[in-house]
C-alpha positions as a Markdown table, in Angstrom:
| # | Residue | x | y | z |
|---|---|---|---|---|
| 1 | Met | 55.4 | 99.3 | 41.5 |
| 2 | Ala | 56.6 | 97.9 | 38.1 |
| 3 | Asn | 53.9 | 97.4 | 35.5 |
| 4 | Trp | 55.7 | 94.6 | 33.8 |
| 5 | Arg | 56.4 | 91.0 | 34.8 |
| 6 | Ile | 58.8 | 88.2 | 33.7 |
| 7 | Arg | 57.6 | 84.8 | 32.6 |
| 8 | Asp | 58.8 | 81.8 | 30.6 |
| 9 | Tyr | 58.7 | 82.0 | 26.8 |
| 10 | His | 55.6 | 80.7 | 25.1 |
| 11 | Ala | 55.3 | 79.4 | 21.5 |
| 12 | Asp | 53.0 | 82.4 | 20.6 |
| 13 | Asp | 55.7 | 84.9 | 21.6 |
| 14 | Val | 57.5 | 84.6 | 18.3 |
| 15 | Asp | 56.2 | 87.9 | 16.9 |
| 16 | Gly | 57.4 | 89.7 | 20.0 |
| 17 | Ile | 60.8 | 88.2 | 19.7 |
| 18 | Leu | 60.9 | 89.1 | 16.0 |
| 19 | Arg | 60.1 | 92.8 | 16.8 |
| 20 | Leu | 62.8 | 93.0 | 19.5 |
| 21 | Trp | 65.4 | 91.4 | 17.2 |
| 22 | Glu | 64.6 | 93.8 | 14.4 |
| 23 | Gln | 64.9 | 96.8 | 16.8 |
| 24 | Val | 68.3 | 95.6 | 18.0 |
| 25 | Ala | 69.5 | 95.1 | 14.4 |
| 26 | Ala | 68.2 | 98.5 | 13.3 |
| 27 | Ala | 69.3 | 100.6 | 16.3 |
| 28 | Asp | 72.6 | 99.0 | 17.5 |
| 29 | Ala | 74.3 | 96.5 | 15.2 |
| 30 | Glu | 73.5 | 93.1 | 13.7 |
| 31 | Pro | 73.2 | 90.6 | 16.6 |
| 32 | Val | 75.9 | 88.0 | 17.0 |
| 33 | Tyr | 73.3 | 85.2 | 16.7 |
| 34 | Asn | 70.9 | 85.5 | 13.7 |
| 35 | Leu | 67.2 | 85.4 | 14.0 |
| 36 | Ala | 66.9 | 81.7 | 13.1 |
| 37 | Glu | 69.3 | 80.7 | 15.9 |
| 38 | Val | 67.5 | 82.9 | 18.4 |
| 39 | Leu | 64.1 | 81.4 | 17.6 |
| 40 | Ala | 65.6 | 77.9 | 17.7 |
| 41 | Ser | 67.0 | 78.5 | 21.1 |
| 42 | Cys | 63.6 | 80.0 | 22.3 |
| 43 | Ala | 62.0 | 76.7 | 21.3 |
| 44 | Lys | 64.6 | 74.2 | 22.4 |
| 45 | Asp | 66.8 | 75.9 | 25.1 |
| 46 | His | 66.0 | 78.6 | 27.7 |
| 47 | Ala | 64.1 | 81.8 | 27.2 |
| 48 | Val | 62.3 | 84.3 | 29.4 |
| 49 | Val | 60.3 | 87.4 | 28.4 |
| 50 | Ala | 59.2 | 90.6 | 30.0 |
| 51 | Val | 55.5 | 91.4 | 29.5 |
| 52 | Ser | 53.7 | 94.6 | 29.9 |
| 53 | Gly | 50.0 | 94.1 | 29.5 |
| 54 | Asp | 49.7 | 92.1 | 26.3 |
| 55 | His | 53.0 | 93.3 | 24.8 |
| 56 | Ile | 56.5 | 91.7 | 25.1 |
| 57 | Val | 58.9 | 94.5 | 26.1 |
| 58 | Gly | 62.0 | 92.4 | 26.7 |
| 59 | Ala | 63.5 | 88.9 | 26.2 |
| 60 | Ala | 66.6 | 86.9 | 27.3 |
| 61 | Val | 67.5 | 83.7 | 25.5 |
| 62 | Gly | 70.2 | 81.3 | 26.6 |
| 63 | Arg | 71.9 | 78.1 | 25.5 |
| 64 | Ala | 73.8 | 75.6 | 27.6 |
| 65 | Ala | 76.8 | 73.6 | 26.4 |
| 66 | His | 77.9 | 71.3 | 29.2 |
| 67 | Ala | 79.0 | 73.6 | 32.0 |
| 68 | Gln | 79.2 | 76.7 | 29.7 |
| 69 | Gly | 76.1 | 78.8 | 29.2 |
| 70 | Trp | 75.7 | 81.5 | 26.5 |
| 71 | Val | 73.4 | 84.4 | 26.4 |
| 72 | Val | 72.1 | 84.1 | 22.8 |
| 73 | Phe | 69.9 | 87.2 | 22.9 |
| 74 | Leu | 69.1 | 90.0 | 25.3 |
| 75 | Ala | 66.9 | 92.9 | 24.3 |
| 76 | Thr | 64.5 | 95.5 | 25.8 |
| 77 | Ala | 62.0 | 97.5 | 23.8 |
| 78 | Ala | 63.4 | 101.0 | 23.1 |
| 79 | Asp | 60.6 | 102.7 | 25.1 |
| 80 | Ser | 61.0 | 100.4 | 28.1 |
| 81 | Arg | 64.7 | 100.9 | 28.8 |
| 82 | Gly | 66.0 | 102.3 | 32.1 |
| 83 | Arg | 63.4 | 100.4 | 34.1 |
| 84 | Gly | 65.5 | 97.5 | 35.3 |
| 85 | Ile | 64.0 | 95.1 | 32.8 |
| 86 | Gly | 67.3 | 94.0 | 31.3 |
| 87 | Ser | 68.9 | 93.1 | 34.7 |
| 88 | Ser | 65.8 | 91.3 | 35.8 |
| 89 | Leu | 65.7 | 89.3 | 32.5 |
| 90 | Leu | 69.4 | 88.2 | 33.0 |
| 91 | Ala | 68.7 | 87.2 | 36.6 |
| 92 | Ala | 65.6 | 85.1 | 35.5 |
| 93 | Leu | 67.6 | 83.5 | 32.7 |
| 94 | Glu | 70.4 | 82.5 | 35.0 |
| 95 | Ala | 67.8 | 81.0 | 37.4 |
| 96 | Arg | 66.3 | 79.0 | 34.6 |
| 97 | Met | 69.7 | 77.7 | 33.3 |
| 98 | Ala | 71.3 | 76.9 | 36.7 |
| 99 | Pro | 69.6 | 73.5 | 37.1 |
| 100 | Ser | 71.1 | 72.3 | 33.8 |
| 101 | Gly | 74.6 | 72.4 | 35.4 |
| 102 | Val | 75.8 | 75.7 | 34.0 |
| 103 | Ala | 78.9 | 76.8 | 35.9 |
| 104 | Lys | 79.7 | 79.9 | 33.8 |
| 105 | Leu | 77.4 | 82.2 | 31.9 |
| 106 | Ser | 78.9 | 84.2 | 29.0 |
| 107 | Ala | 77.7 | 86.7 | 26.4 |
| 108 | Leu | 78.9 | 88.0 | 23.1 |
| 109 | Met | 77.6 | 91.4 | 22.1 |
| 110 | Pro | 78.1 | 93.6 | 19.0 |
| 111 | Ala | 80.8 | 96.3 | 19.5 |
| 112 | Ala | 78.1 | 98.9 | 19.2 |
| 113 | Glu | 76.1 | 97.5 | 22.1 |
| 114 | Thr | 75.2 | 100.3 | 24.6 |
| 115 | Arg | 73.8 | 98.2 | 27.4 |
| 116 | Val | 77.0 | 97.0 | 28.9 |
| 117 | Gly | 75.8 | 98.3 | 32.3 |
| 118 | Val | 73.1 | 95.7 | 32.4 |
| 119 | Phe | 75.7 | 92.9 | 32.4 |
| 120 | Leu | 78.0 | 94.6 | 34.8 |
| 121 | His | 75.0 | 95.2 | 37.2 |
| 122 | Gln | 74.4 | 91.4 | 37.2 |
| 123 | Gly | 78.0 | 90.6 | 38.1 |
| 124 | Phe | 79.3 | 89.9 | 34.6 |
| 125 | Glu | 82.9 | 90.8 | 34.0 |
| 126 | Leu | 83.9 | 92.6 | 30.8 |
| 127 | Lys | 86.8 | 90.7 | 29.3 |
| 128 | Gln | 89.5 | 92.6 | 27.4 |
| 129 | Asp | 91.8 | 91.5 | 24.6 |
| 130 | Leu | 89.6 | 88.7 | 23.3 |
| 131 | His | 89.0 | 87.8 | 19.6 |
| 132 | Tyr | 85.8 | 86.3 | 18.4 |
| 133 | Phe | 86.1 | 83.7 | 15.6 |
| 134 | Glu | 83.2 | 82.4 | 13.6 |
| 135 | Arg | 82.9 | 79.9 | 10.8 |
| 136 | His | 79.7 | 78.9 | 9.0 |
| 137 | Ile | 79.6 | 75.1 | 8.5 |
| 138 | Pro | 78.5 | 74.8 | 4.8 |
| 139 | Val | 76.8 | 71.4 | 4.9 |
| 140 | Gln | 74.2 | 70.8 | 7.7 |
| 141 | Arg | 73.2 | 67.5 | 9.3 |
| 142 | Glu | 70.0 | 67.0 | 7.3 |
| 143 | Glu | 71.9 | 67.6 | 4.1 |
| 144 | Leu | 74.5 | 65.0 | 5.0 |
| 145 | Lys | 71.7 | 62.4 | 5.0 |
| 146 | Leu | 70.8 | 63.2 | 1.5 |
| 147 | Leu | 74.5 | 63.1 | 0.5 |
| 148 | Ala | 74.8 | 59.7 | 2.0 |
| 149 | Glu | 71.8 | 58.5 | -0.1 |
| 150 | Leu | 73.4 | 59.9 | -3.3 |
| 151 | Gly | 76.9 | 58.6 | -2.5 |
| 152 | Gly | 78.2 | 62.1 | -2.3 |
| 153 | Arg | 80.5 | 63.7 | 0.2 |
| 154 | Val | 82.0 | 66.9 | 1.6 |
| 155 | Leu | 85.5 | 67.1 | 0.3 |
| 156 | Pro | 88.3 | 68.4 | 2.5 |
| 157 | Arg | 89.3 | 72.0 | 2.1 |
| 158 | Gly | 92.5 | 72.8 | 0.3 |
| 159 | Leu | 92.2 | 70.6 | -2.7 |
| 160 | Trp | 92.3 | 73.7 | -5.0 |
| 161 | Asp | 95.6 | 74.8 | -3.6 |
| 162 | Ala | 96.9 | 71.2 | -3.9 |
| 163 | Val | 96.5 | 71.1 | -7.7 |
| 164 | Gly | 100.1 | 71.5 | -8.7 |
| 165 | Gly | 101.0 | 73.7 | -11.7 |
| 166 | Met | 98.3 | 73.9 | -14.4 |
| 167 | Thr | 98.3 | 77.6 | -13.8 |
| 168 | Ala | 96.5 | 78.6 | -17.0 |
| 169 | Glu | 93.7 | 76.1 | -16.4 |
| 170 | Lys | 93.4 | 77.1 | -12.7 |
| 171 | Glu | 93.2 | 80.8 | -13.5 |
| 172 | Leu | 90.5 | 80.2 | -16.2 |
| 173 | Leu | 88.4 | 78.1 | -13.9 |
| 174 | Glu | 88.9 | 80.6 | -11.1 |
| 175 | Arg | 87.6 | 83.5 | -13.2 |
| 176 | Arg | 84.9 | 81.8 | -15.1 |
| 177 | Leu | 83.4 | 79.4 | -12.5 |
| 178 | Val | 84.6 | 80.0 | -8.9 |
| 179 | Leu | 84.4 | 83.8 | -8.8 |
| 180 | Pro | 80.8 | 84.3 | -9.8 |
| 181 | Leu | 79.6 | 81.2 | -7.8 |
| 182 | Ala | 81.5 | 82.2 | -4.7 |
| 183 | Gln | 80.4 | 85.9 | -4.9 |
| 184 | Pro | 76.9 | 85.9 | -6.4 |
| 185 | Glu | 76.1 | 89.4 | -5.2 |
| 186 | Leu | 79.2 | 90.9 | -6.8 |
| 187 | Ala | 78.4 | 88.9 | -10.0 |
| 188 | Glu | 74.9 | 90.3 | -10.1 |
| 189 | Arg | 76.1 | 93.8 | -9.6 |
| 190 | Phe | 78.1 | 93.5 | -12.8 |
| 191 | Gly | 75.4 | 91.6 | -14.7 |
| 192 | Val | 77.2 | 88.3 | -14.7 |
| 193 | Ala | 75.1 | 85.2 | -14.5 |
| 194 | Pro | 76.8 | 82.4 | -12.4 |
| 195 | Pro | 77.5 | 79.3 | -14.6 |
| 196 | Arg | 75.2 | 76.4 | -14.1 |
| 197 | Ala | 76.8 | 73.7 | -16.4 |
| 198 | Val | 80.2 | 73.2 | -18.0 |
| 199 | Val | 82.1 | 70.6 | -19.9 |
| 200 | Leu | 85.7 | 69.7 | -19.3 |
| 201 | Phe | 87.3 | 67.9 | -22.2 |
| 202 | Gly | 90.8 | 66.6 | -23.0 |
| 203 | Pro | 93.0 | 63.5 | -23.3 |
| 204 | Pro | 92.8 | 60.8 | -20.6 |
| 205 | Gly | 94.6 | 61.4 | -17.4 |
| 206 | Thr | 94.9 | 65.1 | -17.6 |
| 207 | Gly | 93.1 | 65.9 | -14.3 |
| 208 | Lys | 89.5 | 66.6 | -15.2 |
| 209 | Thr | 88.2 | 64.7 | -12.2 |
| 210 | Thr | 90.8 | 66.4 | -10.0 |
| 211 | Phe | 89.6 | 69.8 | -11.2 |
| 212 | Ala | 86.0 | 69.0 | -10.6 |
| 213 | Lys | 86.7 | 67.9 | -7.0 |
| 214 | Ala | 89.0 | 71.0 | -6.5 |
| 215 | Ile | 86.2 | 73.3 | -7.6 |
| 216 | Ala | 83.8 | 71.7 | -5.1 |
| 217 | Ser | 86.4 | 72.0 | -2.3 |
| 218 | Arg | 87.1 | 75.6 | -3.3 |
| 219 | Leu | 83.4 | 76.5 | -3.1 |
| 220 | Glu | 82.9 | 74.3 | 0.0 |
| 221 | Trp | 79.9 | 72.7 | -1.7 |
| 222 | Ser | 78.7 | 69.1 | -1.6 |
| 223 | Phe | 80.3 | 66.9 | -4.3 |
| 224 | Val | 78.1 | 64.3 | -6.0 |
| 225 | Glu | 79.5 | 62.1 | -8.7 |
| 226 | Val | 76.9 | 60.5 | -10.8 |
| 227 | Phe | 77.8 | 57.1 | -12.3 |
| 228 | Pro | 75.2 | 56.3 | -14.9 |
| 229 | Ser | 76.4 | 52.7 | -15.2 |
| 230 | Arg | 75.6 | 52.1 | -11.5 |
| 231 | Leu | 72.1 | 53.7 | -11.5 |
| 232 | Ala | 70.1 | 50.9 | -13.0 |
| 233 | Ala | 70.5 | 47.2 | -13.8 |
| 234 | Thr | 69.2 | 47.6 | -17.4 |
| 235 | Pro | 69.6 | 50.4 | -19.9 |
| 236 | Gly | 65.9 | 50.8 | -20.2 |
| 237 | Ala | 65.6 | 51.8 | -16.5 |
| 238 | Leu | 68.5 | 54.1 | -16.6 |
| 239 | Ala | 66.6 | 57.2 | -17.8 |
| 240 | Gly | 64.2 | 57.0 | -14.9 |
| 241 | Ala | 67.0 | 56.4 | -12.4 |
| 242 | Leu | 68.9 | 59.4 | -13.7 |
| 243 | Arg | 65.8 | 61.5 | -13.3 |
| 244 | Glu | 65.2 | 60.4 | -9.7 |
| 245 | Thr | 68.9 | 61.1 | -8.9 |
| 246 | Phe | 68.6 | 64.7 | -10.1 |
| 247 | Leu | 65.4 | 65.2 | -8.2 |
| 248 | Thr | 67.2 | 64.2 | -5.0 |
| 249 | Ile | 70.1 | 66.4 | -5.8 |
| 250 | Ser | 67.7 | 69.4 | -6.1 |
| 251 | Glu | 67.1 | 69.1 | -2.4 |
| 252 | Leu | 70.7 | 70.0 | -1.5 |
| 253 | Glu | 71.6 | 73.5 | -0.6 |
| 254 | His | 74.7 | 73.7 | -2.7 |
| 255 | Ala | 76.2 | 71.1 | -5.0 |
| 256 | Val | 78.8 | 70.3 | -7.6 |
| 257 | Val | 77.5 | 67.4 | -9.7 |
| 258 | Phe | 80.0 | 65.5 | -11.7 |
| 259 | Ile | 79.5 | 63.1 | -14.5 |
| 260 | Asp | 82.7 | 61.6 | -15.9 |
| 261 | Glu | 82.9 | 59.9 | -19.3 |
| 262 | Val | 79.6 | 61.6 | -20.2 |
| 263 | Glu | 80.0 | 60.3 | -23.7 |
| 264 | Glu | 78.6 | 57.0 | -22.4 |
| 265 | Ile | 75.1 | 58.6 | -22.1 |
| 266 | Ala | 75.3 | 61.5 | -24.4 |
| 267 | Ser | 76.8 | 60.1 | -27.6 |
| 268 | His | 75.5 | 60.7 | -31.1 |
| 269 | Arg | 71.9 | 59.5 | -31.5 |
| 270 | Gln | 71.6 | 57.4 | -34.6 |
| 271 | Gly | 70.3 | 54.2 | -36.0 |
| 272 | Glu | 66.9 | 52.6 | -36.5 |
| 273 | Pro | 65.4 | 51.4 | -34.2 |
| 274 | Pro | 66.8 | 53.7 | -31.5 |
| 275 | Ser | 69.3 | 52.1 | -29.1 |
| 276 | Pro | 68.4 | 51.9 | -25.4 |
| 277 | Thr | 71.0 | 54.6 | -24.6 |
| 278 | Gln | 69.2 | 57.1 | -26.8 |
| 279 | Gly | 66.4 | 57.4 | -24.3 |
| 280 | Val | 69.0 | 58.2 | -21.6 |
| 281 | Thr | 70.5 | 60.9 | -23.8 |
| 282 | Asn | 67.1 | 62.4 | -24.3 |
| 283 | Glu | 66.4 | 62.3 | -20.6 |
| 284 | Leu | 69.7 | 64.1 | -19.8 |
| 285 | Leu | 68.9 | 66.8 | -22.4 |
| 286 | Lys | 65.7 | 67.4 | -20.5 |
| 287 | Ile | 67.4 | 67.3 | -17.1 |
| 288 | Ile | 70.0 | 70.0 | -17.8 |
| 289 | Pro | 67.5 | 72.9 | -18.5 |
| 290 | Ala | 65.7 | 72.1 | -15.2 |
| 291 | Phe | 69.0 | 71.9 | -13.4 |
| 292 | Arg | 70.0 | 75.3 | -14.7 |
| 293 | Glu | 67.0 | 76.9 | -13.1 |
| 294 | Gln | 68.2 | 76.1 | -9.6 |
| 295 | Pro | 70.7 | 78.4 | -7.9 |
| 296 | Asp | 73.9 | 77.3 | -6.2 |
| 297 | Arg | 74.3 | 74.3 | -8.4 |
| 298 | Leu | 77.1 | 73.4 | -10.9 |
| 299 | Leu | 77.0 | 70.5 | -13.3 |
| 300 | Ile | 80.4 | 69.4 | -14.6 |
| 301 | Cys | 80.6 | 66.9 | -17.3 |
| 302 | Ala | 83.9 | 65.4 | -18.4 |
| 303 | Thr | 84.8 | 63.6 | -21.5 |
| 304 | Asn | 87.9 | 62.2 | -23.2 |
| 305 | Phe | 86.1 | 62.0 | -26.6 |
| 306 | Ile | 84.3 | 65.2 | -27.2 |
| 307 | Arg | 83.9 | 64.4 | -30.8 |
| 308 | Ser | 81.6 | 61.6 | -29.9 |
| 309 | Leu | 79.1 | 63.8 | -28.0 |
| 310 | Asp | 75.7 | 64.4 | -29.5 |
| 311 | Ser | 75.6 | 67.8 | -31.3 |
| 312 | Ala | 72.5 | 68.9 | -29.3 |
| 313 | Phe | 74.3 | 68.2 | -26.0 |
| 314 | Leu | 76.9 | 70.9 | -26.4 |
| 315 | Arg | 74.7 | 73.7 | -27.8 |
| 316 | His | 74.5 | 77.1 | -26.2 |
| 317 | Gly | 71.9 | 77.3 | -23.5 |
| 318 | Arg | 72.8 | 74.0 | -22.0 |
| 319 | Phe | 76.5 | 74.5 | -21.2 |
| 320 | Asp | 78.0 | 77.9 | -20.3 |
| 321 | Tyr | 81.6 | 76.8 | -21.1 |
| 322 | Val | 83.3 | 74.0 | -22.9 |
| 323 | Ile | 86.8 | 74.1 | -21.3 |
| 324 | Pro | 89.9 | 72.2 | -22.5 |
| 325 | Ile | 92.1 | 70.5 | -19.9 |
| 326 | Gly | 95.3 | 69.5 | -21.7 |
| 327 | Leu | 98.7 | 68.0 | -20.9 |
| 328 | Pro | 100.7 | 69.6 | -18.2 |
| 329 | Asp | 103.2 | 72.3 | -19.2 |
| 330 | Glu | 106.7 | 72.5 | -17.8 |
| 331 | Glu | 105.6 | 74.4 | -14.7 |
| 332 | Ala | 102.9 | 71.9 | -14.0 |
| 333 | Arg | 105.2 | 68.9 | -14.6 |
| 334 | Thr | 107.7 | 70.4 | -12.1 |
| 335 | Ala | 105.0 | 70.7 | -9.5 |
| 336 | Ile | 103.7 | 67.2 | -10.1 |
| 337 | Trp | 107.2 | 65.7 | -9.8 |
| 338 | Gly | 107.8 | 67.7 | -6.6 |
| 339 | Arg | 104.7 | 66.0 | -5.1 |
| 340 | Tyr | 106.0 | 62.4 | -5.6 |
| 341 | Ile | 109.8 | 62.7 | -5.0 |
| 342 | Pro | 110.3 | 61.7 | -1.4 |
| 343 | Ala | 112.3 | 64.1 | 0.9 |
| 344 | Ala | 114.9 | 61.4 | 1.5 |
| 345 | Ala | 115.9 | 61.3 | -2.2 |
| 346 | Val | 119.1 | 63.2 | -3.0 |
| 347 | Asp | 120.8 | 64.4 | -6.1 |
| 348 | Ile | 117.6 | 64.3 | -8.2 |
| 349 | Asp | 117.7 | 66.5 | -11.3 |
| 350 | Val | 114.1 | 67.5 | -11.4 |
| 351 | Ser | 114.5 | 69.7 | -14.5 |
| 352 | Ala | 115.8 | 66.7 | -16.4 |
| 353 | Leu | 112.8 | 64.6 | -15.3 |
| 354 | Val | 110.5 | 67.4 | -16.4 |
| 355 | Glu | 112.1 | 67.5 | -19.8 |
| 356 | Met | 112.0 | 63.7 | -20.2 |
| 357 | Thr | 108.3 | 63.6 | -19.4 |
| 358 | Asp | 107.2 | 66.2 | -22.0 |
| 359 | Gly | 103.9 | 64.7 | -23.4 |
| 360 | Phe | 103.2 | 62.8 | -20.2 |
| 361 | Ser | 99.8 | 63.3 | -18.4 |
| 362 | Pro | 99.7 | 63.8 | -14.7 |
| 363 | Ala | 98.7 | 60.2 | -14.3 |
| 364 | Asp | 101.7 | 59.1 | -16.4 |
| 365 | Ile | 104.0 | 61.1 | -14.2 |
| 366 | Glu | 102.5 | 59.6 | -11.0 |
| 367 | Tyr | 102.9 | 56.1 | -12.4 |
| 368 | Ala | 106.5 | 56.7 | -13.2 |
| 369 | Ala | 107.3 | 58.2 | -9.9 |
| 370 | Arg | 105.7 | 55.4 | -7.9 |
| 371 | Lys | 107.3 | 52.8 | -10.1 |
| 372 | Ala | 110.7 | 54.4 | -9.4 |
| 373 | Ser | 110.1 | 54.4 | -5.6 |
| 374 | Gln | 108.9 | 50.8 | -5.6 |
| 375 | Ser | 111.9 | 49.7 | -7.7 |
| 376 | Ala | 114.3 | 51.5 | -5.4 |
| 377 | Leu | 112.7 | 50.0 | -2.3 |
| 378 | Glu | 112.9 | 46.4 | -3.7 |
| 379 | Asn | 116.6 | 46.9 | -4.7 |
| 380 | Ala | 117.5 | 48.3 | -1.3 |
| 381 | Val | 115.9 | 45.4 | 0.5 |
| 382 | His | 117.3 | 42.8 | -1.9 |
| 383 | Ser | 120.9 | 44.2 | -1.5 |
| 384 | Gly | 120.7 | 44.5 | 2.2 |
| 385 | Glu | 120.8 | 48.3 | 2.1 |
| 386 | Ala | 117.4 | 49.0 | 3.5 |
| 387 | Asp | 118.8 | 52.1 | 5.3 |
| 388 | Ala | 119.6 | 53.7 | 1.9 |
| 389 | Arg | 118.5 | 57.3 | 1.5 |
| 390 | Gly | 115.9 | 56.6 | -1.1 |
| 391 | Pro | 115.4 | 56.5 | -4.9 |
| 392 | His | 118.3 | 57.6 | -7.1 |
| 393 | Met | 118.2 | 59.5 | -10.4 |
| 394 | Glu | 118.7 | 56.2 | -12.4 |
| 395 | Asp | 115.6 | 54.8 | -10.7 |
| 396 | Tyr | 113.5 | 57.6 | -12.2 |
| 397 | Thr | 115.1 | 57.6 | -15.6 |
| 398 | Ala | 114.5 | 53.8 | -15.9 |
| 399 | Ala | 110.9 | 54.2 | -14.7 |
| 400 | Ile | 110.3 | 57.0 | -17.3 |
| 401 | Ala | 111.7 | 54.8 | -20.0 |
| 402 | Ala | 109.4 | 52.0 | -19.1 |
| 403 | Thr | 106.3 | 54.2 | -19.0 |
| 404 | Arg | 104.2 | 54.5 | -22.1 |
| 405 | Ala | 102.6 | 57.9 | -22.5 |
| 406 | Thr | 98.8 | 57.6 | -22.4 |
| 407 | Val | 98.3 | 60.4 | -25.0 |
| 408 | Ser | 99.7 | 59.7 | -28.4 |
| 409 | Pro | 100.9 | 62.5 | -30.7 |
| 410 | Glu | 97.8 | 62.0 | -32.9 |
| 411 | Val | 95.4 | 62.4 | -29.9 |
| 412 | Ala | 97.3 | 65.5 | -28.7 |
| 413 | Ala | 97.0 | 67.0 | -32.2 |
| 414 | Glu | 93.2 | 66.2 | -32.3 |
| 415 | Phe | 92.9 | 67.9 | -28.9 |
| 416 | Leu | 94.4 | 71.1 | -30.3 |
| 417 | Glu | 91.9 | 71.0 | -33.2 |
| 418 | Asp | 89.0 | 70.4 | -30.8 |
| 419 | Ile | 89.9 | 73.5 | -28.8 |
| 420 | Lys | 89.4 | 75.6 | -32.0 |
| 421 | Thr | 86.2 | 73.9 | -33.1 |
| 422 | Val | 84.3 | 73.2 | -29.9 |
| 423 | Gly | 86.1 | 75.0 | -27.1 |
| 424 | Arg | 84.0 | 77.7 | -25.4 |
| 425 | Leu | 85.9 | 79.8 | -22.9 |
């Protein structure tokens, strides 16, 4: 007569489940479902245990999803195998799950699993030529609530690859920021501390915001853009509102926090009496060191006017890198034009457009491209040729001629000087 029995899982069986899970992980292979998932299913789904005296010698845990049931965990203590416990646990689990409408019960086991016979004995069929795919969802439900409070979001994947051209900037950001943040264990092995805060600077319209979003997308971290002008109704209340916002951000698992036009709250402190914004600058200078102590966070500040930033703001210890984002080179302009020229357009000399837009920012090129398309559409409708193929080369040349470059030669020259004086790569 067997000296063990099977009963439903009780809340005080957690230690026994933990010991069984550790035995499986050590002797066979890492279970498909991690310990947290197993314990969650024990509490919320279906679980039975085999008990010998006061000891748990086996457990089976299942989860139902509509008519499909899954065996989340099956384990028998090493010194209790070969006594029919595993088969009995499966039978008991199936009996518990049947009333929930389960029509099919399936199991995923590590390749090193040695108890295939237990499943076969209970009528399970071993399927061949199957592939198991798994993806970890980076932002969980509770975190989404916090994001909603902050006005943040989870950006779509692929934004990094969608950044056309700008090869030098992308390679630099990939090496300095993305690599150590995406692979922290590897970075630690080489003694590299993942960055916590960076400044992106450059002329207006060069893509600093685009890069910040692309980094968040590349890391699959939450993206929170902080708008100081929207945090408080009066400048005097802004410092407190900024502090509260960063306290909420600290509750997120992973986050890229972006402050655009940071010079609005971190400009040179001067004048007597102090202006209301000086209190905000002081508060931000206090926030950054505390922010840096938290793992899996990256603060990105962007500015068009780096010369206006307070000297204490950029010092070592607050920002790991001060990275220039300049006007697009020839390769980048080619990629940007390719994004906006419709497939229906024919006989477009892209190389000529690229040459004509030397000194244009990405925003300037987008404006010219959209202006050309709009003009071509209006002309086609007005002339009764709405079935025309699309914009012509002259539409683009006219649009470029009518577009004033955002960045003047003087600003471009100052940017090159700033790279030498404040850039930190």
